[in-house]
ZAZA-427889 format. One record per atom (N, C-alpha, C): residue number from 1; z, y, x. Coordinates in pm, 1 decimal, always signed. Example, Ala and Ser with C-alpha at 12.3 -4.5 7.8 and 13.67 -1.06 7.14 Angstrom:
<nodes>
(1; (+780.0; -569.0; +1319.0)) (1; (+780.0; -450.0; +1230.0)) (1; (+780.0; -330.0; +1320.0)) (2; (+708.0; -225.0; +1285.0)) (2; (+714.0; -106.0; +1367.0)) (2; (+787.0; +3.0; +1290.0)) 
</nodes>
This chain:
<nodes>
(1; (+15593.5; +10137.4; +18641.7)) (1; (+15578.2; +10253.7; +18731.0)) (1; (+15707.7; +10273.1; +18809.4)) (2; (+15694.1; +10295.1; +18937.8)) (2; (+15812.7; +10309.4; +19021.3)) (2; (+15876.0; +10447.3; +19003.6)) (3; (+15997.8; +10461.0; +19048.5)) (3; (+16068.6; +10589.4; +19040.7)) (3; (+15993.1; +10695.7; +19119.5)) (4; (+15942.5; +10657.8; +19236.2)) (4; (+15869.0; +10754.5; +19318.6)) (4; (+15744.1; +10802.4; +19245.9)) (5; (+15674.9; +10709.4; +19179.4)) (5; (+15555.6; +10749.3; +19104.4)) (5; (+15592.2; +10843.2; +18990.4)) (6; (+15702.6; +10815.5; +18921.6)) (6; (+15747.7; +10902.2; +18812.2)) (6; (+15779.9; +11041.6; +18864.7)) (7; (+15848.7; +11047.8; +18976.6)) (7; (+15880.8; +11177.5; +19036.5)) (7; (+15753.2; +11250.0; +19076.6)) (8; (+15658.6; +11175.7; +19132.3)) (8; (+15532.1; +11234.5; +19172.4)) (8; (+15456.1; +11290.9; +19053.8)) (9; (+15458.2; +11219.4; +18941.3)) (9; (+15390.2; +11267.1; +18821.6)) (9; (+15452.6; +11397.1; +18772.6)) (10; (+15585.0; +11402.2; +18771.3)) (10; (+15654.5; +11523.9; +18726.4)) (10; (+15625.5; +11639.4; +18820.7)) (11; (+15628.6; +11612.2; +18950.4)) (11; (+15602.2; +11716.6; +19048.6)) (11; (+15458.6; +11765.0; +19036.9)) (12; (+15365.9; +11671.4; +19016.4)) (12; (+15225.2; +11708.1; +19000.9)) (12; (+15206.8; +11796.6; +18878.2)) (13; (+15276.9; +11762.7; +18768.9)) (13; (+15269.2; +11845.0; +18648.1)) (13; (+15320.2; +11985.9; +18674.8)) (14; (+15433.8; +11996.5; +18744.1)) (14; (+15488.1; +12128.5; +18775.1)) (14; (+15392.9; +12207.2; +18863.7)) (15; (+15334.0; +12138.7; +18962.4)) (15; (+15244.6; +12207.6; +19055.0)) (15; (+15112.1; +12245.2; +18989.5)) (16; (+15082.0; +12185.3; +18874.1)) (16; (+14959.1; +12220.2; +18803.8)) (16; (+14973.0; +12353.2; +18730.1)) (17; (+15096.7; +12405.7; +18722.9)) (17; (+15120.5; +12536.0; +18660.3)) (17; (+15110.8; +12642.4; +18769.5)) (18; (+15011.3; +12730.8; +18763.0)) (18; (+14988.3; +12823.7; +18875.6)) (18; (+15109.2; +12910.4; +18908.9)) (19; (+15182.2; +12955.3; +18806.7)) (19; (+15296.2; +13043.2; +18834.5)) (19; (+15399.6; +12972.3; +18920.9)) (20; (+15426.3; +12847.7; +18889.4)) (20; (+15523.7; +12772.0; +18967.4)) (20; (+15466.7; +12739.5; +19105.1)) (21; (+15340.9; +12693.8; +19106.6)) (21; (+15281.5; +12650.0; +19232.8)) (21; (+15272.0; +12763.9; +19333.1)) (22; (+15229.8; +12881.9; +19286.2)) (22; (+15203.0; +12991.0; +19379.2)) (22; (+15329.8; +13064.1; +19422.9)) (23; (+15427.5; +13075.7; +19330.9)) (23; (+15540.8; +13163.6; +19361.8)) (23; (+15666.5; +13088.2; +19400.4)) (24; (+15678.8; +12963.3; +19357.8)) (24; (+15803.8; +12892.8; +19382.3)) (24; (+15794.2; +12795.3; +19499.4)) (25; (+15685.3; +12720.7; +19507.2)) (25; (+15679.4; +12611.8; +19604.5)) (25; (+15548.3; +12609.0; +19682.3)) (26; (+15510.0; +12716.3; +19749.5)) (26; (+15383.5; +12708.8; +19822.7)) (26; (+15379.7; +12601.6; +19932.7)) (27; (+15483.3; +12586.2; +20016.7)) (27; (+15474.6; +12482.9; +20120.3)) (27; (+15480.2; +12343.1; +20059.7)) (28; (+15564.7; +12326.8; +19957.4)) (28; (+15580.8; +12196.8; +19894.2)) (28; (+15452.0; +12153.6; +19826.3)) (29; (+15386.5; +12246.4; +19758.7)) (29; (+15265.3; +12209.6; +19685.8)) (29; (+15155.2; +12166.8; +19781.9)) (30; (+15138.9; +12238.4; +19891.4)) (30; (+15034.1; +12202.1; +19986.7)) (30; (+15065.6; +12067.6; +20051.6)) (31; (+15193.5; +12044.9; +20082.5)) (31; (+15233.6; +11917.0; +20140.0)) (31; (+15210.1; +11803.8; +20040.8)) (32; (+15249.6; +11826.1; +19916.1)) (32; (+15235.1; +11722.2; +19814.8)) (32; (+15088.0; +11690.4; +19789.7)) (33; (+15005.0; +11793.9; +19787.1)) (33; (+14862.1; +11770.9; +19766.0)) (33; (+14802.2; +11692.2; +19881.2)) (34; (+14853.8; +11712.5; +20001.7)) (34; (+14807.8; +11630.6; +20114.3)) (34; (+14848.5; +11485.0; +20095.7)) (35; (+14969.0; +11464.1; +20044.2)) (35; (+15021.2; +11327.5; +20030.3)) (35; (+14940.9; +11247.6; +19927.3)) (36; (+14902.6; +11311.6; +19816.2)) (36; (+14838.8; +11235.5; +19708.3)) (36; (+14690.5; +11213.8; +19730.1)) (37; (+14631.1; +11277.3; +19829.8)) (37; (+14487.2; +11260.2; +19851.5)) (37; (+14457.9; +11124.8; +19913.9)) 
</nodes>
């Protein structure tokens, strides 16, 4: 697994937590969800 994939997995895990996703990183989460689709 590449470093980018590892980072993506960690970021995806963080964004799967609603408190973090909604209050900390709204633009980042929407951008990231666009990237992984």
